All heavy atoms as an XYZ file, in Angstrom:
894
protein
N       0.846     -1.171     -0.004
C      -0.012     -0.011      0.002
C       0.896      1.242     -0.013
O       1.900      1.279      0.695
C      -0.885     -0.017      1.241
C      -1.845      1.148      1.264
S      -3.172      0.921      2.439
C      -4.330      0.042      1.417
N       0.506      2.240     -0.802
C       1.274      3.457     -0.899
C       0.480      4.645     -0.407
O      -0.756      4.648     -0.449
C       1.672      3.708     -2.375
C       2.573      2.688     -3.007
C       2.842      3.039     -4.460
C       3.882      2.545     -2.256
N       1.219      5.660      0.067
C       0.605      6.860      0.597
C       1.358      8.088      0.086
O       2.521      7.990     -0.256
C       0.667      6.853      2.120
C       0.066      5.669      2.771
C       0.845      4.573      3.111
C      -1.297      5.617      3.038
C       0.289      3.446      3.686
C      -1.855      4.497      3.612
C      -1.060      3.411      3.935
N       0.672      9.214      0.090
C       1.330     10.505     -0.202
C       1.800     11.144      1.086
O       1.100     11.127      2.079
C       0.382     11.474     -0.897
C       0.026     11.077     -2.289
C      -1.314     11.016     -2.688
C       0.976     10.799     -3.241
C      -1.671     10.660     -3.959
C       0.637     10.452     -4.528
C      -0.693     10.371     -4.903
N       3.013     11.692      1.055
C       3.551     12.426      2.206
C       4.051     13.782      1.697
O       4.974     13.840      0.896
C       4.721     11.626      2.801
C       5.328     12.284      4.022
C       6.463     11.447      4.552
O       7.259     10.899      3.799
N       6.529     11.339      5.865
N       3.398     14.860      2.124
C       3.801     16.205      1.639
C       5.253     16.534      1.917
O       5.745     16.233      3.012
C       2.868     17.145      2.389
C       1.741     16.304      2.862
C       2.320     14.907      3.073
N       5.927     17.104      0.956
C       7.319     17.507      1.102
C       7.469     19.020      1.028
O       8.179     19.623      1.806
C       8.157     16.821      0.003
C       9.609     17.156      0.043
C      10.364     16.509      1.212
O       9.870     15.505      1.736
O      11.395     17.055      1.621
N       6.805     19.626      0.025
C       6.929     21.072     -0.170
C       5.657     21.574     -0.854
O       5.072     20.896     -1.679
C       8.122     21.356     -1.077
C       8.258     22.803     -1.485
C       8.810     23.716     -0.602
C       7.806     23.238     -2.743
C       8.922     25.050     -0.957
C       7.935     24.566     -3.099
C       8.493     25.472     -2.220
N       5.258     22.794     -0.480
C       4.061     23.392     -1.117
C       4.191     24.907     -1.127
O       4.644     25.502     -0.174
C       2.816     22.995     -0.337
C       1.544     23.507     -0.991
C       0.338     22.979     -0.277
N      -0.808     23.349     -1.076
C      -2.023     23.470     -0.584
N      -2.252     23.228      0.667
N      -3.001     23.816     -1.361
N       3.757     25.486     -2.268
C       3.620     26.942     -2.346
C       2.411     27.257     -3.217
O       1.625     26.349     -3.524
C       4.909     27.608     -2.871
C       5.214     27.252     -4.307
O       4.376     26.772     -5.051
N       6.453     27.494     -4.709
N       2.221     28.510     -3.591
C       1.022     28.884     -4.302
C       0.946     28.348     -5.726
O      -0.110     28.287     -6.307
C       0.886     30.406     -4.349
C       0.649     31.002     -2.989
C       0.551     32.526     -3.010
O       0.896     33.143     -4.019
N       0.078     33.105     -1.927
N       2.085     27.946     -6.280
C       2.108     27.449     -7.668
C       2.178     25.925     -7.785
O       2.135     25.394     -8.882
C       3.283     28.043     -8.439
C       3.143     29.522     -8.748
C       3.675     30.402     -7.621
O       4.555     29.937     -6.882
O       3.161     31.503     -7.455
N       2.328     25.205     -6.684
C       2.419     23.771     -6.807
C       2.777     23.068     -5.539
O       2.788     23.654     -4.438
N       3.095     21.780     -5.670
C       3.380     20.945     -4.522
C       4.214     19.770     -4.924
O       4.142     19.299     -6.046
C       2.021     20.445     -3.954
C       2.099     19.696     -2.684
C       0.725     19.425     -2.094
O      -0.288     19.465     -2.825
O       0.674     19.148     -0.886
N       5.030     19.283     -3.980
C       5.789     18.049     -4.166
C       5.349     17.086     -3.078
O       5.324     17.421     -1.893
C       7.312     18.290     -4.020
C       7.803     19.282     -5.077
C       8.074     16.954     -4.127
C       9.239     19.710     -4.870
N       4.963     15.881     -3.489
C       4.529     14.846     -2.569
C       5.443     13.624     -2.719
O       5.640     13.140     -3.825
C       3.100     14.426     -2.858
C       2.031     15.483     -2.761
C       0.733     14.984     -3.377
C       1.805     15.875     -1.323
N       5.987     13.146     -1.611
C       6.703     11.886     -1.663
C       5.660     10.768     -1.673
O       4.598     10.878     -1.055
C       7.598     11.697     -0.425
C       8.822     12.552     -0.472
O       9.401     12.776     -1.533
N       9.230     13.088      0.659
N       5.980      9.710     -2.377
C       5.152      8.499     -2.359
C       5.902      7.505     -1.487
O       7.040      7.164     -1.760
C       4.936      7.954     -3.783
C       4.112      6.681     -3.739
C       4.253      8.995     -4.673
N       5.270      7.114     -0.381
C       5.913      6.222      0.588
C       5.114      4.918      0.732
O       3.909      4.894      0.529
C       6.071      6.907      1.970
C       6.972      8.132      1.866
C       4.730      7.296      2.548
N       5.840      3.862      1.094
C       5.183      2.599      1.336
C       4.702      2.531      2.772
O       4.860      3.476      3.545
C       6.107      1.410      0.975
C       7.356      1.344      1.795
O       7.473      2.024      2.845
O       8.264      0.583      1.408
N       4.133      1.404      3.170
C       3.563      1.267      4.527
C       4.603      1.330      5.623
O       4.305      1.537      6.764
C       2.756     -0.003      4.623
O       3.564     -1.130      4.314
N       5.899      1.156      5.252
C       6.990      1.237      6.224
C       7.548      2.667      6.333
O       8.475      2.917      7.086
C       8.126      0.298      5.846
C       7.686     -1.134      5.911
O       6.901     -1.528      6.766
N       8.187     -1.951      4.994
N       6.995      3.599      5.546
C       7.470      4.992      5.557
C       8.653      5.232      4.655
O       9.233      6.318      4.648
N       9.035      4.259      3.836
C      10.149      4.381      2.914
C       9.690      5.059      1.637
O       8.696      4.630      1.016
C      10.748      3.017      2.616
C      11.920      3.096      1.652
C      12.441      1.707      1.318
C      13.542      1.836      0.312
N      13.691      0.641     -0.474
N      10.400      6.089      1.217
C      10.032      6.774     -0.039
C      10.354      5.881     -1.218
O      11.472      5.356     -1.349
C      10.817      8.092     -0.139
N       9.353      5.693     -2.085
C       9.534      4.869     -3.290
C       9.354      5.698     -4.570
O       9.475      5.169     -5.655
C       8.579      3.657     -3.309
C       8.893      2.707     -2.154
C       7.114      4.075     -3.280
N       9.059      7.005     -4.400
C       8.887      7.842     -5.557
C       8.326      9.199     -5.123
O       8.331      9.542     -3.950
N       7.887      9.969     -6.125
C       7.328     11.286     -5.851
C       6.357     11.661     -6.957
O       6.347     11.068     -8.032
C       8.401     12.359     -5.714
C       9.003     12.780     -7.051
C       8.463     13.810     -7.789
C      10.088     12.109     -7.589
C       8.984     14.186     -9.033
C      10.610     12.439     -8.806
C      10.043     13.502     -9.512
O      10.583     13.842    -10.760
N       5.539     12.628     -6.692
C       4.714     13.273     -7.704
C       4.695     14.758     -7.347
O       4.659     15.164     -6.174
C       3.297     12.696     -7.764
C       2.550     13.247     -8.965
C       2.526     12.896     -6.496
C       1.300     12.477     -9.365
N       4.842     15.569     -8.375
C       4.869     17.015     -8.204
C       4.024     17.687     -9.256
O       3.890     17.167    -10.370
C       6.307     17.504     -8.305
N       3.443     18.795     -8.917
C       2.696     19.555     -9.922
C       2.981     21.036     -9.773
O       3.283     21.537     -8.699
C       1.197     19.288     -9.832
C       0.505     19.853     -8.626
C      -0.050     21.117     -8.648
C       0.400     19.115     -7.454
C      -0.691     21.650     -7.526
C      -0.246     19.605     -6.340
C      -0.778     20.903     -6.401
O      -1.400     21.421     -5.279
N       2.920     21.709    -10.892
C       3.047     23.167    -10.957
C       1.912     23.675    -11.853
O       1.558     23.013    -12.814
C       4.391     23.585    -11.589
C       5.629     23.156    -10.870
C       6.856     23.374    -11.770
C       5.787     23.945     -9.594
N       1.382     24.838    -11.526
C       0.367     25.398    -12.370
C       0.472     26.908    -12.407
O       1.026     27.520    -11.507
C      -1.039     24.957    -11.975
C      -1.512     25.492    -10.638
C      -2.276     26.640    -10.546
C      -1.206     24.807     -9.456
C      -2.707     27.129     -9.315
C      -1.645     25.280     -8.233
C      -2.382     26.424     -8.183
O      -2.799     26.898     -6.965
N      -0.035     27.457    -13.507
C      -0.059     28.911    -13.671
C      -1.418     29.274    -14.216
O      -1.754     28.931    -15.370
C       1.054     29.333    -14.635
C       1.138     30.838    -14.822
C       2.265     31.191    -15.735
C       2.326     32.720    -15.904
N       3.388     33.084    -16.825
N      -2.220     29.923    -13.405
C      -3.561     30.282    -13.832
C      -4.422     29.067    -14.083
O      -4.270     28.046    -13.461
N      -5.354     29.239    -15.023
C      -6.292     28.146    -15.308
C      -5.925     27.373    -16.597
O      -6.660     26.516    -17.014
C      -7.673     28.710    -15.464
C      -8.200     29.339    -14.204
C      -9.563     30.007    -14.412
O     -10.094     29.993    -15.549
O     -10.115     30.509    -13.437
N      -4.776     27.711    -17.190
C      -4.466     27.117    -18.496
C      -3.296     26.152    -18.487
O      -3.224     25.301    -19.360
C      -4.187     28.219    -19.516
C      -5.412     29.070    -19.765
O      -6.513     28.558    -19.834
N      -5.205     30.378    -19.894
N      -2.381     26.303    -17.579
C      -1.167     25.474    -17.588
C      -1.067     24.610    -16.344
O      -1.007     25.117    -15.235
C       0.080     26.355    -17.682
C       0.122     27.152    -18.990
O      -0.224     26.557    -20.040
O       0.478     28.323    -18.927
N      -0.997     23.303    -16.539
C      -0.796     22.348    -15.425
C       0.284     21.372    -15.865
O       0.189     20.742    -16.906
C      -2.092     21.613    -15.125
C      -1.998     20.468    -14.118
C      -1.525     20.990    -12.745
C      -3.358     19.772    -13.969
N       1.340     21.297    -15.063
C       2.445     20.383    -15.322
C       2.530     19.403    -14.170
O       2.626     19.792    -13.000
C       3.772     21.176    -15.409
C       3.753     22.171    -16.534
C       3.340     23.474    -16.301
C       4.184     21.831    -17.804
C       3.328     24.407    -17.343
C       4.178     22.747    -18.853
C       3.743     24.040    -18.596
O       3.711     24.963    -19.621
N       2.521     18.111    -14.490
C       2.606     17.068    -13.482
C       3.788     16.158    -13.824
O       3.861     15.662    -14.946
C       1.305     16.245    -13.396
C       0.123     17.167    -13.111
C       1.430     15.146    -12.360
C      -1.218     16.475    -13.178
N       4.658     15.980    -12.837
C       5.815     15.119    -13.018
C       5.831     14.075    -11.897
O       5.425     14.373    -10.786
C       7.140     15.916    -12.928
C       7.330     16.873    -14.064
S       7.305     18.668    -13.756
C       6.736     19.033    -12.202
N       6.291     12.887    -12.200
C       6.375     11.861    -11.188
C       7.438     10.851    -11.494
O       7.840     10.674    -12.660
N       7.902     10.172    -10.465
C       8.915      9.143    -10.633
C       8.647      8.038     -9.607
O       8.372      8.318     -8.436
C      10.317      9.728    -10.381
C      11.436      8.738    -10.329
C      11.775      8.114    -11.694
O      11.611      8.778    -12.705
N      12.197      6.892    -11.682
N       8.727      6.803    -10.066
C       8.609      5.642     -9.200
C       9.926      4.895     -9.240
O      10.455      4.632    -10.324
C       7.466      4.720     -9.632
C       7.307      3.402     -8.890
C       6.962      3.667     -7.402
C       6.249      2.533     -9.517
N      10.475      4.550     -8.104
C      11.757      3.848     -8.026
C      11.613      2.345     -7.897
O      12.498      1.588     -8.257
C      12.589      4.389     -6.868
C      12.930      5.848     -7.050
O      13.113      6.285     -8.216
O      12.999      6.557     -6.046
N      10.504      1.864     -7.326
C      10.308      0.452     -7.027
C       9.307     -0.135     -8.029
O       8.106      0.105     -7.939
C       9.775      0.313     -5.579
C       9.600     -1.113     -5.166
O       9.651     -2.040     -5.976
N       9.382     -1.311     -3.888
N       9.804     -0.956     -8.939
C       8.955     -1.521     -9.990
C       7.830     -2.413     -9.441
O       6.762     -2.500    -10.028
C       9.787     -2.318    -10.981
C       9.036     -2.780    -12.184
C       9.912     -3.420    -13.241
O      11.138     -3.360    -13.137
O       9.343     -4.010    -14.171
N       8.070     -3.018     -8.284
C       7.069     -3.877     -7.679
C       5.824     -3.138     -7.219
O       4.785     -3.729     -7.002
N       5.902     -1.818     -7.081
C       4.777     -0.984     -6.658
C       4.092     -0.283     -7.825
O       3.312      0.624     -7.609
C       5.242      0.054     -5.639
C       5.754     -0.533     -4.330
C       4.629     -1.070     -3.466
O       3.428     -0.922     -3.821
O       4.944     -1.633     -2.395
N       4.374     -0.689     -9.037
C       3.902      0.036    -10.233
C       2.370      0.168    -10.238
O       1.845      1.272    -10.423
C       4.369     -0.666    -11.489
C       3.902      0.050    -12.776
C       4.443     -0.633    -14.007
C       3.951      0.086    -15.259
N       4.431     -0.589    -16.477
N       1.632     -0.900    -10.041
C       0.166     -0.809    -10.120
C      -0.406      0.020     -8.986
O      -1.329      0.789     -9.197
C      -0.457     -2.208    -10.138
C      -1.927     -2.200    -10.513
C      -2.194     -1.557    -11.875
O      -1.565     -1.926    -12.878
N      -3.079     -0.598    -11.931
N       0.161     -0.117     -7.788
C      -0.312      0.715     -6.676
C      -0.048      2.190     -6.950
O      -0.867      3.038     -6.638
C       0.396      0.313     -5.349
C      -0.051     -1.034     -4.843
O      -1.143     -1.478     -5.144
N       0.822     -1.694     -4.126
N       1.108      2.489     -7.530
C       1.491      3.847     -7.876
C       0.502      4.431     -8.906
O       0.005      5.536     -8.774
C       2.924      3.870     -8.433
C       3.448      5.230     -8.731
C       3.875      6.081     -7.722
C       3.581      5.679    -10.061
C       4.384      7.334     -8.003
C       4.096      6.918    -10.343
C       4.486      7.763     -9.305
N       0.198      3.621     -9.912
C      -0.754      4.054    -10.945
C      -2.099      4.315    -10.336
O      -2.769      5.287    -10.632
C      -0.813      3.018    -12.089
C       0.479      3.046    -12.902
C      -2.037      3.294    -12.969
C       0.577      1.928    -13.918
N      -2.551      3.418     -9.442
C      -3.860      3.544     -8.818
C      -4.003      4.859     -8.048
O      -4.990      5.590     -8.218
C      -4.164      2.364     -7.884
C      -4.371      1.066     -8.633
O      -4.600      1.114     -9.863
O      -4.303     -0.001     -7.990
N      -3.027      5.195     -7.191
C      -3.176      6.392     -6.393
C      -2.905      7.677     -7.182
O      -3.560      8.671     -6.998
C      -2.367      6.387     -5.089
C      -0.873      6.362     -5.352
C      -2.761      5.212     -4.213
C      -0.040      6.614     -4.101
N      -1.924      7.613     -8.090
C      -1.602      8.830     -8.837
C      -2.660      9.161     -9.871
O      -2.935     10.339    -10.102
C      -0.206      8.776     -9.520
O      -0.178      7.609    -10.368
C       0.892      8.712     -8.483
N      -3.277      8.162    -10.487
C      -4.304      8.461    -11.498
C      -5.497      9.191    -10.894
O      -5.994     10.135    -11.479
C      -4.719      7.193    -12.239
O      -5.314      6.297    -11.337
N      -5.902      8.772     -9.714
C      -7.012      9.466     -9.037
C      -6.623     10.857     -8.623
O      -7.404     11.809     -8.730
C      -7.482      8.633     -7.827
C      -8.118      7.330     -8.256
C      -8.454      6.458     -7.083
C      -9.113      5.186     -7.572
N      -8.497      4.006     -7.125
N      -5.401     10.994     -8.145
C      -4.889     12.317     -7.743
C      -4.809     13.260     -8.952
O      -5.214     14.429     -8.879
C      -3.530     12.147     -7.091
C      -2.959     13.430     -6.506
C      -3.480     13.964     -5.341
C      -1.919     14.089     -7.124
C      -2.978     15.133     -4.788
C      -1.399     15.232     -6.591
C      -1.934     15.771     -5.442
O      -1.402     16.911     -4.898
N      -4.313     12.737    -10.071
C      -4.182     13.538    -11.299
C      -5.560     13.976    -11.793
O      -5.761     15.088    -12.221
C      -3.389     12.748    -12.348
C      -1.932     12.671    -11.935
C      -3.526     13.389    -13.724
C      -1.110     11.677    -12.736
N      -6.529     13.067    -11.772
C      -7.892     13.423    -12.178
C      -8.440     14.564    -11.342
O      -9.046     15.479    -11.857
C      -8.825     12.230    -12.059
C      -8.584     11.151    -13.134
O      -7.921     11.450    -14.147
O      -9.069     10.021    -12.947
N      -8.226     14.503    -10.032
C      -8.672     15.556     -9.143
C      -7.982     16.889     -9.414
O      -8.613     17.943     -9.416
N      -6.662     16.833     -9.649
C      -5.933     18.076     -9.981
C      -6.456     18.689    -11.268
O      -6.664     19.904    -11.341
C      -4.445     17.773    -10.161
C      -3.588     17.640     -8.931
C      -2.172     17.226     -9.316
C      -3.582     18.918     -8.126
N      -6.649     17.844    -12.275
C      -7.135     18.331    -13.541
C      -8.468     19.031    -13.402
O      -8.681     20.122    -13.930
C      -7.222     17.183    -14.541
C      -7.575     17.630    -15.940
C      -7.537     16.465    -16.913
C      -7.919     16.912    -18.303
N      -7.969     15.828    -19.281
N      -9.399     18.433    -12.664
C     -10.720     19.036    -12.458
C     -10.640     20.326    -11.656
O     -11.325     21.307    -11.961
C     -11.655     18.032    -11.753
C     -12.052     16.893    -12.663
C     -12.903     15.896    -11.900
C     -13.191     14.672    -12.759
N     -13.869     13.639    -12.014
N      -9.834     20.340    -10.589
C      -9.795     21.513     -9.730
C      -9.023     22.672    -10.330
O      -9.367     23.827    -10.068
C      -9.221     21.139     -8.362
O      -7.858     20.788     -8.463
N      -8.017     22.411    -11.139
C      -7.185     23.491    -11.686
C      -7.627     23.889    -13.088
O      -7.754     25.074    -13.386
C      -5.713     23.111    -11.643
C      -5.226     22.973    -10.202
C      -4.847     24.134    -12.409
C      -3.839     22.403    -10.037
N      -7.848     22.914    -13.931
C      -8.230     23.229    -15.320
C      -9.730     23.344    -15.527
O     -10.160     23.824    -16.571
C      -7.656     22.158    -16.263
C      -6.119     22.023    -16.289
C      -5.716     20.905    -17.230
C      -5.455     23.320    -16.684
N     -10.494     22.875    -14.575
C     -11.946     22.971    -14.688
C     -12.506     21.830    -15.515
O     -11.828     20.840    -15.807
N     -13.747     21.962    -15.882
C     -14.435     20.882    -16.610
C     -14.197     20.917    -18.098
O     -14.602     20.026    -18.817
C     -15.935     20.946    -16.320
O     -16.446     22.196    -16.743
N     -13.532     21.961    -18.585
C     -13.260     22.065    -20.026
C     -12.219     21.030    -20.416
O     -11.484     20.499    -19.579
C     -12.761     23.472    -20.377
C     -13.788     24.546    -20.121
C     -13.267     25.931    -20.458
O     -12.301     26.032    -21.227
O     -13.796     26.880    -19.919
N     -12.108     20.758    -21.687
C     -11.161     19.761    -22.189
C      -9.788     20.349    -22.438
O      -9.228     20.243    -23.519
C     -11.720     19.141    -23.476
C     -12.941     18.290    -23.301
C     -12.672     17.065    -22.423
O     -11.599     16.448    -22.566
O     -13.528     16.755    -21.591
N      -9.237     20.970    -21.413
C      -7.871     21.515    -21.532
C      -6.882     20.388    -21.258
O      -7.125     19.529    -20.445
C      -7.675     22.643    -20.515
C      -8.581     23.829    -20.761
C      -8.397     24.880    -19.707
C      -9.385     25.986    -19.894
N      -9.336     26.961    -18.782
N      -5.768     20.444    -21.949
C      -4.762     19.420    -21.814
C      -3.749     19.794    -20.729
O      -3.371     20.956    -20.621
C      -4.039     19.187    -23.128
C      -4.875     18.485    -24.179
C      -5.259     17.078    -23.760
O      -4.416     16.345    -23.235
O      -6.438     16.721    -23.949
N      -3.304     18.832    -20.003
C      -2.238     19.035    -19.027
C      -0.958     18.441    -19.584
O      -0.995     17.634    -20.505
C      -2.592     18.367    -17.706
C      -2.735     16.889    -17.789
S      -3.333     16.203    -16.260
C      -3.965     14.656    -16.818
N       0.178     18.849    -19.038
C       1.459     18.289    -19.418
C       1.828     17.268    -18.355
O       2.005     17.615    -17.199
C       2.505     19.411    -19.476
C       2.124     20.459    -20.505
O       2.152     20.167    -21.673
N       1.738     21.634    -20.057
N       1.949     16.011    -18.749
C       2.111     14.916    -17.829
C       3.331     14.071    -18.166
O       3.509     13.684    -19.314
C       0.847     14.037    -17.863
C       0.797     12.794    -16.986
C       0.846     13.200    -15.509
C      -0.459     12.001    -17.273
N       4.170     13.807    -17.176
C       5.328     12.962    -17.340
C       5.512     12.127    -16.065
O       5.931     12.629    -15.038
C       6.574     13.794    -17.617
O       7.710     12.971    -17.676
N       5.182     10.831    -16.169
C       5.354      9.924    -15.033
C       6.281      8.797    -15.501
O       6.075      8.202    -16.558
C       3.996      9.297    -14.596
C       2.957     10.388    -14.324
C       4.181      8.374    -13.416
C       3.205     11.192    -13.066
N       7.343      8.505    -14.710
C       8.360      7.566    -15.137
C       8.636      6.489    -14.100
O       8.527      6.709    -12.909
C       9.673      8.303    -15.417
C       9.532      9.265    -16.571
O       9.356      8.867    -17.682
N       9.590     10.568    -16.275
N       9.082      5.344    -14.608
C       9.546      4.257    -13.790
C      10.941      3.889    -14.329
O      11.050      3.331    -15.415
C       8.629      3.050    -13.869
C       9.160      1.712    -13.318
C       9.480      1.835    -11.828
C       8.189      0.599    -13.540
N      11.967      4.249    -13.593
C      13.324      3.929    -14.012
C      13.672      4.441    -15.404
O      14.348      3.778    -16.163
N      13.217      5.634    -15.745
C      13.496      6.214    -17.036
C      12.496      5.907    -18.145
O      12.535      6.466    -19.209
N      11.619      4.936    -17.905
C      10.589      4.599    -18.884
C       9.271      5.268    -18.498
O       8.883      5.285    -17.338
C      10.363      3.080    -18.935
C      11.501      2.313    -19.532
C      11.165      0.852    -19.674
O       9.997      0.504    -19.872
O      12.114      0.040    -19.530
N       8.582      5.820    -19.503
C       7.319      6.488    -19.240
C       6.261      5.485    -18.870
O       6.188      4.379    -19.382
C       6.893      7.263    -20.484
N       5.423      5.875    -17.885
C       4.264      5.088    -17.477
C       3.024      5.807    -18.004
O       2.856      7.001    -17.797
C       4.164      5.007    -15.944
C       5.391      4.301    -15.358
C       2.880      4.263    -15.520
C       5.390      4.303    -13.830
N       2.161      5.073    -18.683
C       0.881      5.644    -19.143
C      -0.146      5.457    -18.026
O      -0.715      4.385    -17.863
C       0.423      4.963    -20.419
C      -0.796      5.615    -21.045
O      -1.357      6.517    -20.408
O      -1.192      5.201    -22.131
N      -0.343      6.505    -17.233
C      -1.212      6.431    -16.066
C      -2.651      6.165    -16.463
O      -3.351      5.374    -15.830
C      -1.109      7.730    -15.217
C      -2.079      7.706    -14.064
C       0.317      7.893    -14.721
N      -3.117      6.784    -17.514
C      -4.512      6.607    -17.941
C      -4.754      5.193    -18.414
O      -5.766      4.600    -18.086
C      -4.888      7.625    -19.024
C      -4.885      9.040    -18.486
C      -5.082     10.084    -19.575
O      -5.109      9.725    -20.764
O      -5.168     11.267    -19.196
N      -3.833      4.617    -19.179
C      -3.978      3.242    -19.640
C      -3.887      2.278    -18.456
O      -4.616      1.320    -18.368
C      -2.912      2.885    -20.677
C      -3.027      1.481    -21.193
C      -1.917      1.133    -22.169
O      -1.047      1.955    -22.460
N      -1.937     -0.063    -22.679
N      -2.964      2.547    -17.534
C      -2.811      1.688    -16.344
C      -4.033      1.671    -15.493
O      -4.425      0.658    -14.935
N      -4.754      2.822    -15.414
C      -5.972      2.868    -14.620
C      -7.039      2.015    -15.250
O      -7.734      1.283    -14.557
C      -6.464      4.323    -14.505
C      -7.681      4.471    -13.640
C      -8.158      5.909    -13.573
O      -7.818      6.755    -14.383
N      -8.982      6.196    -12.588
N      -7.195      2.057    -16.586
C      -8.217      1.243    -17.222
C      -7.899     -0.238    -17.120
O      -8.767     -1.055    -16.969
C      -8.397      1.668    -18.684
O      -7.215      1.451    -19.415
N      -6.612     -0.607    -17.138
C      -6.221     -1.973    -16.996
C      -6.555     -2.441    -15.569
O      -7.027     -3.560    -15.364
C      -4.716     -2.158    -17.231
C      -4.309     -2.086    -18.659
C      -2.803     -2.174    -18.851
O      -2.047     -2.187    -17.885
N      -2.368     -2.218    -20.080
N      -6.298     -1.604    -14.593
C      -6.584     -1.946    -13.182
C      -8.061     -2.190    -12.973
O      -8.475     -3.128    -12.333
C      -6.106     -0.823    -12.260
O      -6.505     -1.049    -10.958
N      -8.894     -1.301    -13.578
C     -10.346     -1.465    -13.456
C     -10.838     -2.724    -14.103
O     -11.669     -3.443    -13.585
C     -11.065     -0.235    -14.033
C     -10.872      1.013    -13.223
C     -11.435      2.246    -13.913
O     -11.812      2.217    -15.083
N     -11.458      3.359    -13.195
N     -10.306     -3.057    -15.316
C     -10.782     -4.258    -15.990
C     -10.289     -5.505    -15.259
O     -11.017     -6.496    -15.224
C     -10.264     -4.278    -17.445
O      -8.864     -4.330    -17.514
N      -9.116     -5.472    -14.641
C      -8.650     -6.615    -13.849
C      -9.555     -6.842    -12.664
O      -9.918     -7.983    -12.364
C      -7.195     -6.403    -13.393
C      -6.186     -6.542    -14.494
C      -4.771     -6.215    -14.016
O      -4.580     -5.744    -12.898
N      -3.821     -6.446    -14.870
N      -9.912     -5.763    -11.948
C     -10.760     -5.927    -10.784
C     -12.168     -6.390    -11.194
O     -12.780     -7.169    -10.469
C     -10.835     -4.639     -9.959
O     -11.403     -3.614    -10.693
N     -12.659     -5.962    -12.353
C     -13.949     -6.410    -12.817
C     -13.882     -7.890    -13.188
O     -14.766     -8.663    -12.892
C     -14.415     -5.595    -14.008
C     -14.813     -4.185    -13.654
C     -15.114     -3.353    -14.907
O     -14.901     -3.797    -16.029
N     -15.602     -2.159    -14.688
N     -12.755     -8.295    -13.799
C     -12.563     -9.690    -14.157
C     -12.488    -10.581    -12.926
O     -13.032    -11.677    -12.924
N     -11.850    -10.115    -11.873
C     -11.766    -10.860    -10.629
C     -13.156    -11.026    -10.040
O     -13.511    -12.095     -9.539
C     -10.851    -10.185     -9.636
C      -9.372    -10.284    -10.045
C      -8.474     -9.468     -9.118
O      -8.961     -8.746     -8.232
N      -7.201     -9.589     -9.341
N     -13.956     -9.973    -10.113
C     -15.331    -10.046     -9.580
C     -16.166    -11.045    -10.360
O     -16.953    -11.784     -9.793
N     -15.964    -11.099    -11.706
C     -16.707    -12.047    -12.522
C     -16.273    -13.450    -12.190
O     -17.106    -14.376    -12.135
C     -16.470    -11.741    -14.006
C     -17.137    -10.465    -14.451
C     -16.767    -10.113    -15.896
O     -15.899    -10.734    -16.502
N     -17.418     -9.084    -16.434
N     -14.969    -13.671    -11.977
C     -14.502    -15.014    -11.629
C     -15.070    -15.451    -10.295
O     -15.443    -16.619    -10.136
C     -12.963    -15.049    -11.548
C     -12.308    -14.886    -12.918
O     -12.953    -15.145    -13.947
N     -11.056    -14.487    -12.947
N     -15.210    -14.539     -9.331
C     -15.777    -14.892     -8.027
C     -17.256    -15.217     -8.185
O     -17.758    -16.159     -7.583
C     -15.591    -13.731     -7.036
C     -14.164    -13.547     -6.594
C     -13.977    -12.353     -5.722
O     -14.879    -11.526     -5.563
N     -12.805    -12.209     -5.152
N     -17.957    -14.461     -9.037
C     -19.384    -14.731     -9.266
C     -19.566    -16.116     -9.879
O     -20.466    -16.858     -9.520
C     -19.984    -13.668    -10.189
C     -20.086    -12.293     -9.508
O     -19.995    -12.254     -8.265
O     -20.238    -11.306    -10.217
N     -18.696    -16.451    -10.866
C     -18.823    -17.735    -11.526
C     -18.535    -18.875    -10.546
O     -19.222    -19.913    -10.580
C     -17.865    -17.831    -12.717
C     -18.282    -16.922    -13.869
C     -17.256    -16.926    -14.992
O     -16.172    -17.469    -14.866
N     -17.615    -16.284    -16.096
N     -17.545    -18.709     -9.688
C     -17.220    -19.771     -8.730
C     -18.340    -19.948     -7.721
O     -18.603    -21.043     -7.236
C     -15.876    -19.507     -8.069
O     -15.965    -18.375     -7.253
N     -19.014    -18.864     -7.359
C     -20.130    -18.964     -6.426
C     -21.342    -19.626     -7.054
O     -22.090    -20.317     -6.371
C     -20.526    -17.566     -5.900
C     -19.489    -16.959     -4.985
C     -19.846    -15.530     -4.589
O     -20.837    -14.976     -5.096
N     -19.038    -14.945     -3.744
N     -21.487    -19.476     -8.353
C     -22.601    -20.100     -9.060
C     -22.428    -21.610     -9.169
O     -23.374    -22.364     -9.196
C     -22.782    -19.485    -10.460
C     -23.291    -18.096    -10.410
C     -23.329    -17.476    -11.816
O     -22.913    -18.084    -12.769
N     -23.791    -16.249    -11.916
N     -21.161    -22.044     -9.210
C     -20.866    -23.486     -9.332
C     -20.984    -24.115     -8.015
O     -21.416    -24.796     -7.406
C     -19.454    -23.714     -9.874
C     -19.321    -23.201    -11.297
O     -20.305    -23.158    -12.040
N     -18.122    -22.843    -11.685
């Protein structure tokens, strides 16, 4: 399980450490914004074993930032999330996570029917 731990904050943005249940930092996520038009989000994960957990918490956080800063309009944000130098597609990872959990629920339903 991963958690956000605030590191730095000012009027233009914030840096959050991503820590595991032992309090060890495994990555970070940071955002900067200027007005209602520009939102920059950067992140880094160091522990590959936490990739799906990282995607799960950061994707929800990013959705909230986008809605609160850019509003409901279809404005684009600048997003860069990496794992060991390789880009992570947070939006694709979120849809994979949802389909996996739905698949697990279907498997449980089928086993209960048998």
